[in-house]
C-alpha positions, 0 to 999 in steps of 0.5 A, spaced: 347 227 197 343 229 203 337 226 206 332 230 202 336 229 195 336 221 196 328 222 199 326 225 192 330 220 188 328 214 191 321 216 192 320 215 199 320 219 205 326 222 209 323 218 216 323 212 212 330 213 210 332 214 218 328 208 220 332 203 214 338 207 217 336 205 224 335 197 222 342 197 219 339 196 212 342 203 209 348 207 211 350 214 212 356 218 213 356 224 217 359 231 214 362 236 219 356 239 221 353 233 222 348 232 216 347 225 213 351 224 206 349 218 202 353 215 196 350 214 189 349 207 191 344 209 196 338 210 191 339 202 189 339 200 195 333 204 197 329 201 191 331 194 193 329 195 200 322 197 198 321 191 193 323 186 199 318 189 204 313 189 198 314 182 198 312 181 206 319 181 208 321 184 215 327 188 216 331 183 220 330 178 214 332 184 209 338 185 213 340 178 212 339 178 204 340 184 202 348 184 201 346 178 196 341 182 193 343 184 185 339 190 181 333 194 183 328 188 183 332 185 186 335 178 184 337 173 189 342 168 188 339 161 190 344 159 196 341 154 200 341 159 206 337 165 202 332 159 200 331 157 207 330 164 210 325 166 204 321 159 205 321 160 212 318 167 211 313 164 205 310 159 211 309 165 216 305 169 210 301 162 209 300 161 216 297 168 217 293 168 211 290 161 213 289 164 220 285 170 216 281 166 212 278 162 218 277 169 221 273 171 215 269 166 214 267 166 221 266 173 221 261 172 215 257 166 219 256 171 224 253 176 219 249 171 215 246 169 222 245 175 224 241 177 218 237 171 218 234 173 225 231 180 223 232 186 225 231 188 232 233 194 235 238 194 241 240 201 245 247 203 243 253 201 248 253 208 251 246 208 252 246 201 255 252 202 260 256 196 257 263 197 254 263 195 247 268 189 245 274 192 242 275 189 235 
């Protein structure tokens, strides 16, 4: 099947399929006219990729795990190498969540303190000749 049909059947945009191919997650043959040609397994492969991306795995993580994936969801065997890779990613996600929670708490404190101080009018940044601080 060509990229348009795979895109339709798998429910993803063609540019995503080209990205997956560039990342080594998806393989395509080339026809004589240069069009990408995918086999029937490509639909399942794309669905597996989407599920693993949804779990927060990077394309590098997925490239490592994908050869062992079974089924659409997919299921992964409990071998020590795969478990170590997934646990490592889980730790990174936990660390990111902790940092985000601390940032959120700090921002909420700034908002509370500003609300307690009352309503003071400040000139807009563009009128004050100051550059706004990027978020």
